Backbone as ProteinMPNN parsed JSONL, in Angstrom:
{"seq_chain_A": "XXXXXXXXXXXXXXXXXXXXXXXXXXXXXXXXXXXXXXXXXXXXXXXXXXXXXXXXXXXXXXX", "coords_chain_A": {"N_chain_A": [[22.279, -36.753, 32.13], [20.573, -35.603, 35.031], [21.204, -33.491, 37.675], [20.504, -32.956, 41.13], [21.557, -30.868, 42.673], [24.486, -28.713, 42.988], [26.432, -29.939, 44.614], [25.946, -32.642, 44.322], [26.52, -32.911, 41.629], [29.292, -32.281, 41.645], [30.227, -34.383, 43.214], [29.933, -36.504, 41.508], [28.603, -39.001, 41.512], [30.05, -40.568, 43.288], [32.412, -40.985, 42.023], [34.105, -38.841, 41.949], [36.832, -38.294, 42.557], [38.24, -39.721, 40.578], [37.091, -38.629, 38.193], [37.455, -35.753, 38.411], [40.166, -35.757, 38.825], [41.087, -36.758, 36.379], [40.253, -34.685, 34.718], [41.856, -32.621, 35.713], [44.441, -33.628, 35.114], [44.258, -33.665, 32.321], [43.998, -30.875, 31.711], [46.423, -29.961, 32.754], [48.256, -31.304, 31.105], [47.524, -30.183, 28.64], [48.204, -27.496, 29.083], [51.004, -27.741, 29.447], [51.683, -28.689, 26.895], [50.943, -26.512, 25.242], [52.735, -24.58, 26.244], [55.157, -25.808, 25.563], [54.996, -25.873, 22.734], [54.96, -23.135, 22.216], [57.517, -22.387, 23.158], [59.107, -23.856, 21.361], [58.422, -22.601, 18.984], [59.424, -19.992, 19.423], [62.152, -20.606, 19.613], [62.656, -21.66, 17.045], [62.107, -19.41, 15.429], [64.133, -17.728, 16.354], [66.404, -19.159, 15.507], [66.014, -19.092, 12.694], [66.215, -16.355, 12.234], [68.892, -15.894, 12.944], [70.129, -17.492, 11.006], [69.348, -16.174, 8.681], [70.633, -13.708, 9.063], [73.28, -14.544, 8.966], [73.537, -15.271, 6.319], [72.964, -12.933, 4.94], [74.375, -10.223, 5.916], [73.683, -7.483, 5.75], [70.885, -7.424, 5.842], [70.326, -8.058, 8.468], [71.063, -5.757, 9.867], [69.243, -3.89, 8.997], [66.829, -4.562, 10.104]], "CA_chain_A": [[21.91, -36.88, 33.54], [20.106, -34.407, 35.724], [21.644, -33.47, 39.066], [19.611, -32.185, 41.986], [22.253, -29.651, 43.084], [25.904, -28.67, 42.601], [27.253, -30.888, 45.37], [25.752, -33.954, 43.69], [27.288, -32.844, 40.386], [30.72, -32.337, 41.967], [30.509, -35.723, 43.744], [29.957, -37.399, 40.346], [28.123, -40.339, 41.839], [31.072, -41.303, 44.014], [33.612, -41.101, 41.198], [34.651, -37.494, 41.826], [38.298, -38.302, 42.548], [38.661, -40.167, 39.245], [36.639, -37.69, 37.164], [38.134, -34.461, 38.519], [41.597, -36.019, 38.634], [41.3, -36.856, 34.934], [40.108, -33.323, 34.179], [43.061, -31.896, 36.114], [45.569, -34.14, 34.321], [44.06, -33.193, 30.954], [44.336, -29.458, 31.589], [47.86, -29.82, 32.999], [48.933, -31.739, 29.875], [47.238, -29.18, 27.623], [49.025, -26.329, 29.405], [52.395, -28.07, 29.129], [51.802, -28.772, 25.441], [50.929, -25.149, 24.707], [53.994, -23.967, 26.633], [56.204, -26.439, 24.768], [54.868, -25.405, 21.353], [55.358, -21.726, 22.205], [58.973, -22.352, 23.283], [59.672, -24.345, 20.103], [58.213, -21.542, 17.992], [60.402, -18.94, 19.696], [63.469, -21.135, 19.277], [62.748, -21.753, 15.595], [62.207, -18.054, 14.892], [65.479, -17.249, 16.68], [67.341, -19.84, 14.607], [65.818, -18.582, 11.348], [66.751, -14.995, 12.198], [70.35, -16.004, 12.925], [70.523, -18.026, 9.701], [69.163, -15.111, 7.696], [71.685, -12.729, 9.284], [74.563, -15.097, 8.525], [73.535, -15.283, 4.853], [72.934, -11.559, 4.443], [74.638, -9.342, 7.057], [72.987, -6.204, 5.59], [69.483, -7.588, 6.234], [70.268, -8.06, 9.914], [71.188, -4.388, 10.381], [68.075, -3.111, 8.598], [65.649, -4.927, 10.907]], "C_chain_A": [[21.469, -35.534, 34.11], [20.533, -34.526, 37.187], [20.73, -32.565, 39.872], [20.253, -30.865, 42.426], [23.735, -29.763, 42.72], [26.753, -29.689, 43.361], [27.121, -32.305, 44.811], [26.528, -34.013, 42.371], [28.777, -33.011, 40.662], [31.109, -33.716, 42.489], [30.576, -36.773, 42.638], [29.583, -38.842, 40.693], [29.149, -41.199, 42.55], [32.379, -41.456, 43.245], [34.326, -39.759, 41.031], [36.175, -37.486, 41.743], [38.822, -38.699, 41.171], [38.33, -39.116, 38.178], [37.414, -36.387, 37.234], [39.644, -34.61, 38.414], [41.944, -36.096, 37.157], [41.195, -35.485, 34.27], [41.358, -32.51, 34.497], [44.274, -32.33, 35.295], [45.458, -33.655, 32.876], [44.479, -31.738, 30.808], [45.812, -29.187, 31.874], [48.641, -30.207, 31.741], [48.73, -30.727, 28.751], [48.093, -27.936, 27.841], [50.489, -26.579, 29.068], [52.62, -28.143, 27.625], [51.834, -27.384, 24.808], [52.221, -24.412, 25.034], [55.131, -24.505, 25.771], [56.177, -25.959, 23.317], [55.316, -23.954, 21.244], [56.879, -21.598, 22.299], [59.641, -22.814, 21.991], [59.545, -23.295, 19.001], [59.23, -20.43, 18.18], [61.805, -19.375, 19.297], [63.672, -21.19, 17.764], [62.885, -20.371, 14.963], [63.585, -17.455, 15.161], [66.518, -17.857, 15.731], [67.232, -19.314, 13.177], [66.388, -17.17, 11.206], [68.273, -15.026, 12.139], [70.842, -16.523, 11.577], [70.421, -16.953, 8.628], [70.263, -14.064, 7.837], [73.033, -13.243, 8.809], [74.656, -15.127, 7.0], [73.613, -13.873, 4.272], [73.13, -10.594, 5.611], [73.925, -7.989, 6.955], [71.53, -6.284, 6.049], [69.343, -7.556, 7.754], [70.329, -6.666, 10.51], [69.955, -3.567, 10.071], [66.884, -3.386, 9.512], [65.69, -4.386, 12.287]], "O_chain_A": [[21.948, -34.476, 33.702], [20.261, -35.528, 37.848], [20.243, -31.547, 39.379], [19.562, -29.852, 42.539], [24.179, -30.789, 42.206], [27.698, -30.243, 42.799], [28.081, -33.075, 44.83], [27.12, -35.04, 42.039], [29.451, -33.792, 39.99], [32.222, -34.173, 42.229], [31.206, -37.816, 42.81], [30.204, -39.784, 40.202], [29.125, -42.424, 42.432], [33.348, -42.002, 43.772], [35.071, -39.569, 40.069], [36.747, -36.747, 40.942], [39.75, -38.074, 40.657], [39.18, -38.76, 37.363], [37.977, -35.95, 36.23], [40.329, -33.692, 37.964], [42.968, -35.566, 36.726], [41.965, -35.169, 33.364], [41.862, -31.786, 33.638], [45.048, -31.489, 34.836], [46.462, -33.276, 32.274], [45.227, -31.395, 29.892], [46.39, -28.271, 31.289], [49.583, -29.513, 31.358], [49.658, -30.444, 27.994], [48.644, -27.384, 26.888], [51.144, -25.725, 28.47], [53.658, -27.695, 27.137], [52.661, -27.116, 23.936], [52.75, -23.691, 24.188], [55.972, -23.739, 25.301], [57.225, -25.671, 22.739], [55.984, -23.584, 20.279], [57.47, -20.783, 21.592], [60.637, -22.227, 21.569], [60.452, -23.124, 18.187], [59.834, -19.971, 17.211], [62.557, -18.597, 18.71], [64.73, -20.814, 17.261], [63.695, -20.184, 14.056], [64.144, -16.761, 14.311], [67.395, -17.158, 15.221], [68.251, -19.111, 12.516], [66.973, -16.832, 10.177], [68.883, -14.277, 11.376], [71.854, -16.05, 11.061], [71.296, -16.835, 7.77], [70.777, -13.578, 6.829], [73.846, -12.471, 8.302], [75.751, -15.017, 6.45], [74.249, -13.65, 3.243], [72.152, -10.185, 6.237], [73.594, -7.401, 7.985], [70.999, -5.313, 6.587], [68.336, -7.07, 8.269], [69.716, -6.409, 11.547], [69.641, -2.632, 10.808], [66.02, -2.524, 9.673], [64.767, -4.615, 13.068]]}, "name": "protein", "num_of_chains": 1, "seq": "XXXXXXXXXXXXXXXXXXXXXXXXXXXXXXXXXXXXXXXXXXXXXXXXXXXXXXXXXXXXXXX"}
């Protein structure tokens, strides 16, 4: 599609609320997913470090 100007593009042919709402929900979900994955990664690394220290106390002091 070709739009005459930016306001016509943003209006999305009268479906702007649906279109931009869907875009907003998508980016909110993507942000939450990335945050969740990052937190899980940090938690897993913390658990692995504690497990390694419990198996070999000398390795924990060297790091």
